[in-house]
N, C-alpha and C positions, 0 to 999 in steps of 0.2 A: 747856696753855701754862705754861711756867716763868716765874719771876719775872724782871723786867727787870734784867739785870746790867750795863747800860751806866753809865758815870760820870755823876753829876748835874752839870748845867751851870746855875747860878743866874743866867742872863742872858737878857734879852729885848731885841730890836732894835726901836727906835722911829725911824721915818723922819719927814721934815718934812711929808709929806702925810697924816700920821695912820696910816700903815700900820705894824702891829706884827707882828713874827715872833718865834716862840719855837721855836728849832731844838734841840729836845731829842733826843739820840740814844737810840734804843730797840733793844735786842737781845733778841729773843724766840726761843724754841725751840718749834716747833709740830709736831704729828703730822699725817701724811698717809696716807690709806688707799691702799694700793698694789694695783694690778692686775698680778700677776706672771705672767699666762697666757702672754705673749709673751717672757718672760725668755729670753735677755739682750737681746733687741731690743725692749724695752718703752719706752713713753713714759708718764710719770706726769703727771697733771693735779691740781695741788693748789690749794686756795683759801685765802686769808687775808681775814678779815672785820674791818673797823674800824668801830665805831659807839659813840656816847656812851650810857652806861647811865642817866645822870641828867638829861640835857638833851634835850628833844624838838626838833622841826624849827624851831619858832618861835624857839628860843633858840640853836641851833647848826646851821648848814648845812655840809654836807661836799661838797667838790668838789676836782677836780684842776686844777692850773695847767698841766700839760704833757700832751701826748698819750701814748697807750700806746706808740707807737713810740719816742718820746724816752726814756721811762722804761726801755724794754727795752734800748736802746743804752747808756744811762748805767749800767744795772745790769751789763751785760757788761763795761764799762770798769773799773768799780770792783771787780769780783770778782777777787781775787788768785789763787784756785785753785778749781776745781770738782770735782777728784778724779774720782770715778766717774761723775758726772752732768754733763750739758751743758745749759745754759739755752737754750731754743729759742723761747720766746714768753711775753709778758706781756700780759694784757688786764684790763680792769676794767669794773665796772658798778655803778651806784648803785641801791639797792633802797629802797623805802619800806615801812616796817613800821608797822602800826597796833596800838596797845596796847589792853588791855581797857577802859581809860577813854576811848578814842576819840582819844588824842593820836597824832600822826604822828612817827615817828622815821626817820632816814636811816641807811643802812648802806652803806659803801663796800667792795666785795668785789673782790679781785684774784684773777685766775686765772693761775697760773704753770705752764708746761709745761716739763718737764725730760726729757731723753733719756739713757738709760744708755749709757755707752761699752762697746761689746761686744767690743772687740779682745782683752781679756784672756781672756774666756770662749771666744771662737772659737779662739784659739791653744792654750789649755790643755784644752779640753773637746771641741769639735766636730771639729777637725782630727784629733786622735789617734783619736777614735771612728770617723771616716770611714776612716782608714788601717786600723784593725783589722777593720772590716766588709768592706773591700776584700780584705784578706788572706784572710778567711774565705770570701769569694766565689770567689776564685781557687783555693782549696784543693779545689774540686770537680774541678779538672783533674788532681789527683793520682790515679794508678791505685789503686783499693782492693785490688787483688790483691797488688801488690809493695810497697806503702807502707802503713804503719799510719796511715791518715788520721784515724781516731778519736782516736788519741793526740795528734796535732797539734791537732785541734779542741779537745780537753779542755785542752790547755796554753793555747790561745788564750783560752778562756773563763775559765780561772783568772787569766790576766794581765789580762783586761778587768775582772774582778771586783775585783782588787786596785787597778786604776786608778780605778774608781768610788769605792772606799772612800777612797783618798787624795785625791780631788778632791771629796769630799762637802762640804767647808767652803765651796766656791765656790757651791753651790746655795742658793737662798733657802729660809728656814725659816718665813717668815710670809707670810700672804696668804689670800684667800678661795677661790682656785682652785688647781688643780694646774698647775704650769708646763708649757708645751709641750715644753721641753727634757727634763723628766723622762719624758714620753711617748716622746720620741726615743731617749733612752738605754735605756729599758726595751724599746723595739721592737728596738733593735740586739742587746741581750742575748737576747731571745726568738728572734730569727733565728739567732743562733749556737747556741742550744740545739736549735732545730728542725733545723739542719743536722747537728748531732751525732747526733740520733736517726735522721735519714735515713741517715747513714753506718753506724750500727749495724745498721739494717735491711738495707742493701745488703751489708755484710760477712757478715751471717748467711745471706743468700741465696747468695752466691758460695761461701763456705767450707763451708756445710752442704748444698749442692745434691745431693751424692751420696747423702745419706740420705733425700731427699724422694721421694715417689712421682711418677709421671708428671704432667706439667703438665695440669691440666684443660682441657677444650676451650674454655670461655669465657675463661679466662685467656690461652690461646694466641691466640684471636681478638682480644680487647681489647688486650692489651699487645704482642703480637708483630706482628700484622697492621695494627691501626688506629693505636695510639699509636707503634709502632715506626716506621712510615712518617711519622708526624707529626713525630717528633723526628730524622728522618734516620738511623734505625737499623732498616732492614727486616730481616725474618728471613732467615737464611742458607739457601741452597739445599742440599739434601742431596747429599753426594758419592756418586759411583758405587761407591766402595769399600764404603759402608754397605749397598748393595743386593746386592753380589756376594759378600759374605763368607760367606754360607751356601751358595753354589752349589757349592764343591768337595766338600762332604760329599754333596750331592745327586748330583753327577756320579759320585762314587765308588760311592754306593749303586746308581746305575743300572748302572755297569760291573759291580759284583758280581753283581747280579741277572741281568745278561746272561750273565756267565760261568757262573753256576750253572745257568741254563736250558740253555746250550749244552753244559755237561758232563753234564747229565742226559739229553740226547738221544744221547749217545755212550756206550753201556754198556761199550764196550771200555776207555775211559779211567777209568770209575768203579772198575773192578776194579784199576786201577793204584794202587800205594801212594803214588807221588808226587802223583798227581792228587787222592787223598783228603786228603793233608796240605795241598795248596794250597787245596782247597775249605774245609777247616776254618780255615785262616788267613784266607781272604777273608771267611768268615762272622763270625769273631771281630772282624776289622777293621771290618766293616759295623756290628756291634753297638756297638763302641766309638765310631764316628763318630756313630751315632744318639744315643748317650748324651751325647756332647760337644756336639752341635748345639743342644739347648735351653739349655745353659749359655752358649754363645756368643751365642745370640739374646737371652737375658736380660741378659748383660753389655752387648751392643750397645744394647738398649733403655734400660738404665740410664744408659749414656754419653750417649745422645741426650737423655734426660730431664734429666740434670745440665747439659748444654750449653744446653738450653732455659731452665732456671731461671736460669743465669748470664746468658743474654741478657735475660730478664725483669728481672733486677737492673740491668743496664746501661740498659735502657729507662726504668725508674723513676728511676735516678740522673740521666739526661739530662733527663727531664721535670721533676723537682724542681729541677734546676739552672736551667732556663728559667723556671719559676714563681718561683724565688728572685730572679732578676734582675728580673722584672716587678714583683714585690711591693716590692722595694727601690726601684725607679725610681718607682713610683706613690707610695709613702709619702714618699720624700724630696722629690719635687716638690710634694706637698701641704703638707708642713711648711714648705718654703721659701716657698711662696705665702702661707701664713698669717703667717709671719714678715715677709715683704715688705709685706704689707698693714698689719700692726701698726706697722711702722717708719716709715711715712710721716709727714711733719710735719703736725700738725693746723693747720687754717686758723683 
């Protein structure tokens, strides 16, 4: 408590009935322990104690002439400005203290409740943060194939970091606990970083799927058949073209073998020069088709594997998008409930 800086008034008022009043103005500066867990929707309860140090109860008795309600109303009327704080309640109680010598002392203790005006912090901190996290949420709609979603998210994280550094002066720096708003801001930043990591994973799956081996069976079952149907992205049915692409070579091979057997049964045509050349051409064509067929089958299987990896990436992207929405909803509702409970007026 600082020294009284109020002007000295050397007057006492004496009334005809023997009542004497000494209205000395007192200006004191006191410290209050702050609980900033619910900042900026916090309510602080401070106490002011008044008691004589030299006179015990038999010499000085302390009591109030007005009720706590009248004191509260008069205090609100005489307060010219409250700045960041709003006075919401004043109560008092008389305590009896016993000294070591057995003497009884009285102490008059006032309990003052003030509530922080949260409009400044809501407009400058909470609303911009909600806007940025909403933009990050809707960035999942951007197609990762044609748009550089990761660059957009990195720009968003950079802007949010600069925003937090510029608004750091509005956050409290003293207190025994970590404010809930710090948890809220850190949670938003963590979600943005997690969405960026998810975008990097999906981009790697989509762009590098051609170099990956075939999708394992358990991944195909878990992601394509189970999770794919869960997030409304069922696996695609195979096209008929994928099953008949190898048939022409097989048909040509069958035709060649049929022609060869047919020509071997006619010795008259084998002696013919034209028949011999046709037979050689058909045999070379059959060998070429047999050599091309494994390459086509390998290319087809690689194409199907790349498409399956891309589909796995889309399933993971949709699943993480749904989990992102659920986590944001649960976290925000929990924080709002905690703020609402702490912002209620004390009785």
